C-alpha positions as protocol buffer text, in pm:
chain_id: "A"
residue {
  index: 1
  type: MET
  ca { x: 1722 y: 901 z: 1544 }
}
residue {
  index: 2
  type: ILE
  ca { x: 2032 y: 761 z: 1375 }
}
residue {
  index: 3
  type: LEU
  ca { x: 2000 y: 405 z: 1246 }
}
residue {
  index: 4
  type: SER
  ca { x: 2253 y: 172 z: 1095 }
}
residue {
  index: 5
  type: LEU
  ca { x: 2175 y: 70 z: 737 }
}
residue {
  index: 6
  type: ARG
  ca { x: 2114 y: -289 z: 847 }
}
residue {
  index: 7
  type: THR
  ca { x: 1865 y: -181 z: 1116 }
}
residue {
  index: 8
  type: LEU
  ca { x: 1683 y: 50 z: 875 }
}
residue {
  index: 9
  type: ILE
  ca { x: 1656 y: -224 z: 612 }
}
residue {
  index: 10
  type: GLU
  ca { x: 1506 y: -459 z: 869 }
}
residue {
  index: 11
  type: LEU
  ca { x: 1277 y: -194 z: 1019 }
}
residue {
  index: 12
  type: VAL
  ca { x: 1121 y: -112 z: 680 }
}
residue {
  index: 13
  type: GLU
  ca { x: 1150 y: -477 z: 562 }
}
residue {
  index: 14
  type: LEU
  ca { x: 1308 y: -365 z: 235 }
}
residue {
  index: 15
  type: LYS
  ca { x: 1293 y: -713 z: 83 }
}
residue {
  index: 16
  type: THR
  ca { x: 911 y: -699 z: 84 }
}
residue {
  index: 17
  type: LYS
  ca { x: 895 y: -387 z: -135 }
}
residue {
  index: 18
  type: LEU
  ca { x: 885 y: -604 z: -447 }
}
residue {
  index: 19
  type: ALA
  ca { x: 517 y: -653 z: -363 }
}
residue {
  index: 20
  type: SER
  ca { x: 464 y: -281 z: -433 }
}
residue {
  index: 21
  type: LEU
  ca { x: 696 y: -258 z: -732 }
}
residue {
  index: 22
  type: LEU
  ca { x: 529 y: -542 z: -923 }
}
residue {
  index: 23
  type: PRO
  ca { x: 181 y: -380 z: -953 }
}
residue {
  index: 24
  type: PHE
  ca { x: 353 y: -44 z: -1014 }
}
residue {
  index: 25
  type: PHE
  ca { x: 537 y: -178 z: -1318 }
}
residue {
  index: 26
  type: ILE
  ca { x: 224 y: -360 z: -1439 }
}
residue {
  index: 27
  type: GLY
  ca { x: 36 y: -29 z: -1442 }
}
residue {
  index: 28
  type: LEU
  ca { x: 328 y: 143 z: -1610 }
}
residue {
  index: 29
  type: LEU
  ca { x: 355 y: -121 z: -1883 }
}
residue {
  index: 30
  type: PHE
  ca { x: -21 y: -118 z: -1935 }
}
residue {
  index: 31
  type: ALA
  ca { x: -26 y: 259 z: -1995 }
}
residue {
  index: 32
  type: LYS
  ca { x: 269 y: 235 z: -2232 }
}
residue {
  index: 33
  type: SER
  ca { x: 163 y: -72 z: -2427 }
}
residue {
  index: 34
  type: TYR
  ca { x: -212 y: -5 z: -2451 }
}
residue {
  index: 35
  type: PHE
  ca { x: -222 y: 375 z: -2475 }
}
residue {
  index: 36
  type: GLY
  ca { x: 136 y: 447 z: -2581 }
}
residue {
  index: 37
  type: ASP
  ca { x: 170 y: 703 z: -2302 }
}
residue {
  index: 38
  type: PHE
  ca { x: 447 y: 763 z: -2049 }
}
residue {
  index: 39
  type: ASN
  ca { x: 501 y: 1063 z: -1821 }
}
residue {
  index: 40
  type: SER
  ca { x: 844 y: 1033 z: -1662 }
}
residue {
  index: 41
  type: LYS
  ca { x: 796 y: 1309 z: -1403 }
}
residue {
  index: 42
  type: ASN
  ca { x: 461 y: 1175 z: -1278 }
}
residue {
  index: 43
  type: THR
  ca { x: 609 y: 825 z: -1267 }
}
residue {
  index: 44
  type: VAL
  ca { x: 909 y: 929 z: -1057 }
}
residue {
  index: 45
  type: ILE
  ca { x: 693 y: 1133 z: -816 }
}
residue {
  index: 46
  type: PHE
  ca { x: 454 y: 842 z: -761 }
}
residue {
  index: 47
  type: LEU
  ca { x: 733 y: 585 z: -730 }
}
residue {
  index: 48
  type: ILE
  ca { x: 907 y: 785 z: -456 }
}
residue {
  index: 49
  type: ALA
  ca { x: 580 y: 859 z: -272 }
}
residue {
  index: 50
  type: MET
  ca { x: 471 y: 495 z: -295 }
}
residue {
  index: 51
  type: LEU
  ca { x: 799 y: 354 z: -162 }
}
residue {
  index: 52
  type: ILE
  ca { x: 820 y: 610 z: 122 }
}
residue {
  index: 53
  type: PHE
  ca { x: 462 y: 536 z: 229 }
}
residue {
  index: 54
  type: ASP
  ca { x: 513 y: 160 z: 198 }
}
residue {
  index: 55
  type: MET
  ca { x: 822 y: 179 z: 420 }
}
residue {
  index: 56
  type: ALA
  ca { x: 637 y: 402 z: 668 }
}
residue {
  index: 57
  type: THR
  ca { x: 345 y: 159 z: 700 }
}
residue {
  index: 58
  type: THR
  ca { x: 586 y: -131 z: 751 }
}
residue {
  index: 59
  type: MET
  ca { x: 757 y: 66 z: 1029 }
}
residue {
  index: 60
  type: LEU
  ca { x: 412 y: 135 z: 1176 }
}
residue {
  index: 61
  type: ASN
  ca { x: 330 y: -237 z: 1169 }
}
residue {
  index: 62
  type: ASN
  ca { x: 653 y: -321 z: 1351 }
}
residue {
  index: 63
  type: LEU
  ca { x: 594 y: -44 z: 1604 }
}
residue {
  index: 64
  type: MET
  ca { x: 236 y: -157 z: 1675 }
}
residue {
  index: 65
  type: ASP
  ca { x: 354 y: -518 z: 1711 }
}
residue {
  index: 66
  type: PHE
  ca { x: 613 y: -400 z: 1963 }
}
residue {
  index: 67
  type: ILE
  ca { x: 371 y: -185 z: 2161 }
}
residue {
  index: 68
  type: HIS
  ca { x: 92 y: -442 z: 2177 }
}
residue {
  index: 69
  type: ALA
  ca { x: 312 y: -749 z: 2225 }
}
residue {
  index: 70
  type: LYS
  ca { x: 215 y: -958 z: 2527 }
}
residue {
  index: 71
  type: ASP
  ca { x: 522 y: -1178 z: 2500 }
}
residue {
  index: 72
  type: SER
  ca { x: 820 y: -997 z: 2654 }
}
residue {
  index: 73
  type: LYS
  ca { x: 1062 y: -1232 z: 2475 }
}
residue {
  index: 74
  type: TYR
  ca { x: 914 y: -1138 z: 2138 }
}
residue {
  index: 75
  type: GLN
  ca { x: 922 y: -772 z: 2232 }
}
residue {
  index: 76
  type: SER
  ca { x: 1287 y: -768 z: 2333 }
}
residue {
  index: 77
  type: GLN
  ca { x: 1444 y: -1039 z: 2115 }
}
residue {
  index: 78
  type: VAL
  ca { x: 1234 y: -1077 z: 1799 }
}
residue {
  index: 79
  type: ASN
  ca { x: 1075 y: -744 z: 1714 }
}
residue {
  index: 80
  type: ILE
  ca { x: 1326 y: -509 z: 1552 }
}
residue {
  index: 81
  type: VAL
  ca { x: 1218 y: -211 z: 1766 }
}
residue {
  index: 82
  type: GLY
  ca { x: 1306 y: -390 z: 2089 }
}
residue {
  index: 83
  type: ARG
  ca { x: 1597 y: -592 z: 1953 }
}
residue {
  index: 84
  type: ALA
  ca { x: 1772 y: -282 z: 1818 }
}
residue {
  index: 85
  type: HIS
  ca { x: 1684 y: -83 z: 2134 }
}
residue {
  index: 86
  type: LEU
  ca { x: 1501 y: 182 z: 1933 }
}
residue {
  index: 87
  type: ASN
  ca { x: 1303 y: 454 z: 2106 }
}
residue {
  index: 88
  type: PRO
  ca { x: 936 y: 394 z: 2011 }
}
residue {
  index: 89
  type: GLN
  ca { x: 867 y: 769 z: 2021 }
}
residue {
  index: 90
  type: HIS
  ca { x: 1150 y: 836 z: 1777 }
}
residue {
  index: 91
  type: VAL
  ca { x: 1022 y: 562 z: 1548 }
}
residue {
  index: 92
  type: GLY
  ca { x: 677 y: 722 z: 1565 }
}
residue {
  index: 93
  type: TRP
  ca { x: 812 y: 1063 z: 1463 }
}
residue {
  index: 94
  type: ALA
  ca { x: 1004 y: 903 z: 1176 }
}
residue {
  index: 95
  type: ILE
  ca { x: 682 y: 741 z: 1056 }
}
residue {
  index: 96
  type: ILE
  ca { x: 495 y: 1073 z: 1071 }
}
residue {
  index: 97
  type: SER
  ca { x: 775 y: 1247 z: 881 }
}
residue {
  index: 98
  type: MET
  ca { x: 777 y: 983 z: 607 }
}
residue {
  index: 99
  type: MET
  ca { x: 398 y: 983 z: 572 }
}
residue {
  index: 100
  type: THR
  ca { x: 395 y: 1364 z: 555 }
}
residue {
  index: 101
  type: THR
  ca { x: 656 y: 1354 z: 279 }
}
residue {
  index: 102
  type: ALA
  ca { x: 453 y: 1096 z: 87 }
}
residue {
  index: 103
  type: ALA
  ca { x: 137 y: 1307 z: 131 }
}
residue {
  index: 104
  type: ILE
  ca { x: 310 y: 1620 z: -2 }
}
residue {
  index: 105
  type: LEU
  ca { x: 430 y: 1427 z: -307 }
}
residue {
  index: 106
  type: GLY
  ca { x: 77 y: 1292 z: -352 }
}
residue {
  index: 107
  type: ILE
  ca { x: -71 y: 1643 z: -343 }
}
residue {
  index: 108
  type: TRP
  ca { x: 187 y: 1758 z: -597 }
}
residue {
  index: 109
  type: LEU
  ca { x: 88 y: 1466 z: -819 }
}
residue {
  index: 110
  type: THR
  ca { x: -279 y: 1565 z: -780 }
}
residue {
  index: 111
  type: PHE
  ca { x: -204 y: 1915 z: -909 }
}
residue {
  index: 112
  type: ARG
  ca { x: -25 y: 1758 z: -1205 }
}
residue {
  index: 113
  type: THR
  ca { x: -316 y: 1523 z: -1283 }
}
residue {
  index: 114
  type: ASP
  ca { x: -664 y: 1558 z: -1129 }
}
residue {
  index: 115
  type: TRP
  ca { x: -879 y: 1503 z: -819 }
}
residue {
  index: 116
  type: LEU
  ca { x: -922 y: 1128 z: -878 }
}
residue {
  index: 117
  type: ILE
  ca { x: -559 y: 1073 z: -780 }
}
residue {
  index: 118
  type: LEU
  ca { x: -630 y: 1253 z: -452 }
}
residue {
  index: 119
  type: LEU
  ca { x: -925 y: 1023 z: -378 }
}
residue {
  index: 120
  type: ALA
  ca { x: -731 y: 709 z: -472 }
}
residue {
  index: 121
  type: GLY
  ca { x: -434 y: 823 z: -265 }
}
residue {
  index: 122
  type: MET
  ca { x: -652 y: 899 z: 38 }
}
residue {
  index: 123
  type: ALA
  ca { x: -808 y: 553 z: 16 }
}
residue {
  index: 124
  type: CYS
  ca { x: -465 y: 388 z: -2 }
}
residue {
  index: 125
  type: PHE
  ca { x: -340 y: 603 z: 287 }
}
residue {
  index: 126
  type: GLY
  ca { x: -640 y: 513 z: 501 }
}
residue {
  index: 127
  type: ILE
  ca { x: -605 y: 140 z: 442 }
}
residue {
  index: 128
  type: GLY
  ca { x: -228 y: 149 z: 491 }
}
residue {
  index: 129
  type: ILE
  ca { x: -245 y: 341 z: 818 }
}
residue {
  index: 130
  type: PHE
  ca { x: -543 y: 170 z: 977 }
}
residue {
  index: 131
  type: TYR
  ca { x: -438 y: -181 z: 874 }
}
residue {
  index: 132
  type: THR
  ca { x: -258 y: -217 z: 1210 }
}
residue {
  index: 133
  type: PHE
  ca { x: -327 y: 119 z: 1378 }
}
residue {
  index: 134
  type: GLY
  ca { x: -628 y: 226 z: 1583 }
}
residue {
  index: 135
  type: PRO
  ca { x: -868 y: 65 z: 1831 }
}
residue {
  index: 136
  type: LEU
  ca { x: -987 y: -187 z: 1570 }
}
residue {
  index: 137
  type: PRO
  ca { x: -720 y: -242 z: 1302 }
}
residue {
  index: 138
  type: LEU
  ca { x: -833 y: -368 z: 962 }
}
residue {
  index: 139
  type: SER
  ca { x: -599 y: -667 z: 1000 }
}
residue {
  index: 140
  type: ARG
  ca { x: -828 y: -801 z: 1273 }
}
residue {
  index: 141
  type: LEU
  ca { x: -1139 y: -783 z: 1056 }
}
residue {
  index: 142
  type: PRO
  ca { x: -1257 y: -1064 z: 824 }
}
residue {
  index: 143
  type: LEU
  ca { x: -1221 y: -831 z: 523 }
}
residue {
  index: 144
  type: GLY
  ca { x: -883 y: -691 z: 627 }
}
residue {
  index: 145
  type: GLU
  ca { x: -685 y: -894 z: 375 }
}
residue {
  index: 146
  type: ILE
  ca { x: -929 y: -803 z: 98 }
}
residue {
  index: 147
  type: PHE
  ca { x: -877 y: -432 z: 168 }
}
residue {
  index: 148
  type: SER
  ca { x: -501 y: -486 z: 166 }
}
residue {
  index: 149
  type: GLY
  ca { x: -515 y: -692 z: -152 }
}
residue {
  index: 150
  type: LEU
  ca { x: -724 y: -433 z: -336 }
}
residue {
  index: 151
  type: THR
  ca { x: -479 y: -160 z: -237 }
}
residue {
  index: 152
  type: MET
  ca { x: -177 y: -356 z: -357 }
}
residue {
  index: 153
  type: GLY
  ca { x: -333 y: -536 z: -652 }
}
residue {
  index: 154
  type: PHE
  ca { x: -568 y: -271 z: -789 }
}
residue {
  index: 155
  type: GLY
  ca { x: -488 y: 66 z: -625 }
}
residue {
  index: 156
  type: ILE
  ca { x: -119 y: 85 z: -712 }
}
residue {
  index: 157
  type: THR
  ca { x: -171 y: -53 z: -1063 }
}
residue {
  index: 158
  type: PHE
  ca { x: -457 y: 191 z: -1128 }
}
residue {
  index: 159
  type: ILE
  ca { x: -263 y: 498 z: -1010 }
}
residue {
  index: 160
  type: ALA
  ca { x: 56 y: 396 z: -1193 }
}
residue {
  index: 161
  type: ALA
  ca { x: -139 y: 365 z: -1518 }
}
residue {
  index: 162
  type: TYR
  ca { x: -365 y: 668 z: -1464 }
}
residue {
  index: 163
  type: ILE
  ca { x: -85 y: 921 z: -1407 }
}
residue {
  index: 164
  type: ASN
  ca { x: 71 y: 825 z: -1741 }
}
residue {
  index: 165
  type: ILE
  ca { x: -239 y: 848 z: -1960 }
}
residue {
  index: 166
  type: LEU
  ca { x: -317 y: 1161 z: -2162 }
}
residue {
  index: 167
  type: PRO
  ca { x: -643 y: 1341 z: -2064 }
}
residue {
  index: 168
  type: GLU
  ca { x: -815 y: 1271 z: -2397 }
}
residue {
  index: 169
  type: GLN
  ca { x: -775 y: 895 z: -2340 }
}
residue {
  index: 170
  type: LEU
  ca { x: -900 y: 886 z: -1980 }
}
residue {
  index: 171
  type: LEU
  ca { x: -1264 y: 804 z: -2065 }
}
residue {
  index: 172
  type: HIS
  ca { x: -1153 y: 480 z: -2230 }
}
residue {
  index: 173
  type: PHE
  ca { x: -933 y: 405 z: -1929 }
}
residue {
  index: 174
  type: TYR
  ca { x: -1227 y: 464 z: -1690 }
}
residue {
  index: 175
  type: GLN
  ca { x: -1428 y: 202 z: -1878 }
}
residue {
  index: 176
  type: LEU
  ca { x: -1142 y: -48 z: -1878 }
}
residue {
  index: 177
  type: SER
  ca { x: -1056 y: -1 z: -1510 }
}
residue {
  index: 178
  type: THR
  ca { x: -1424 y: -28 z: -1407 }
}
residue {
  index: 179
  type: ASN
  ca { x: -1460 y: -358 z: -1593 }
}
residue {
  index: 180
  type: TRP
  ca { x: -1131 y: -478 z: -1442 }
}
residue {
  index: 181
  type: PHE
  ca { x: -1243 y: -384 z: -1090 }
}
residue {
  index: 182
  type: VAL
  ca { x: -1578 y: -562 z: -1135 }
}
residue {
  index: 183
  type: GLN
  ca { x: -1409 y: -876 z: -1268 }
}
residue {
  index: 184
  type: ILE
  ca { x: -1168 y: -884 z: -972 }
}
residue {
  index: 185
  type: ASN
  ca { x: -1456 y: -856 z: -725 }
}
residue {
  index: 186
  type: LEU
  ca { x: -1668 y: -1115 z: -907 }
}
residue {
  index: 187
  type: SER
  ca { x: -1374 y: -1358 z: -904 }
}
residue {
  index: 188
  type: ALA
  ca { x: -1325 y: -1299 z: -532 }
}
residue {
  index: 189
  type: LEU
  ca { x: -1697 y: -1352 z: -462 }
}
residue {
  index: 190
  type: SER
  ca { x: -1702 y: -1671 z: -673 }
}
residue {
  index: 191
  type: ALA
  ca { x: -1401 y: -1808 z: -486 }
}
residue {
  index: 192
  type: SER
  ca { x: -1561 y: -1719 z: -154 }
}
residue {
  index: 193
  type: ALA
  ca { x: -1890 y: -1886 z: -253 }
}
residue {
  index: 194
  type: GLY
  ca { x: -1700 y: -2195 z: -366 }
}
residue {
  index: 195
  type: ASN
  ca { x: -1523 y: -2218 z: -32 }
}
residue {
  index: 196
  type: ARG
  ca { x: -1853 y: -2182 z: 155 }
}
residue {
  index: 197
  type: ASN
  ca { x: -2013 y: -2458 z: -53 }
}
residue {
  index: 198
  type: ALA
  ca { x: -1715 y: -2685 z: 6 }
}
residue {
  index: 199
  type: ASN
  ca { x: -1735 y: -2621 z: 378 }
}
residue {
  index: 200
  type: CYS
  ca { x: -2110 y: -2688 z: 383 }
}
residue {
  index: 201
  type: GLN
  ca { x: -2055 y: -3032 z: 231 }
}
residue {
  index: 202
  type: HIS
  ca { x: -1860 y: -3125 z: 542 }
}
residue {
  index: 203
  type: CYS
  ca { x: -2125 y: -2987 z: 780 }
}
């Protein structure tokens, strides 16, 4: 499948990749400023894997929107797959190729770090793939956006920091990240409870 640069940029929605780069750089800066650590090779491997997977999931979202579209006008004139007359099967194979590449890079990174990166990567892969794919995509569930937010806001930041920290400092990082994760969830629960109380006042 040969795509023009403009079509490829629109298919992967390149302008949205800042959402992945921001938490990546936050994790990077945290590891450098707090622990004084930076591993350039691990950072480059993760950056490439993250961007490839992010682009692949965006392509998957566009493909699923095209396949499941009930509006023929949207399918042929709005969605990039139909508007650019792309072969859905070719797009699917491109997605598989990109995800396989990202997975190989992730496994390489696991060998360079430890098993926790494998678990974190598998969780991010699962959420990214099944956000719009499968019989019951996560995007249709009430907690779908929370899963997505945790992946982008916590998962990427955690991995970006973790791969740069020296082994002897990891115990301290575990404690910090656990406290951070708990605080994020408590804030989300408090906001949710506040919204429920506000809604009940109008019942």
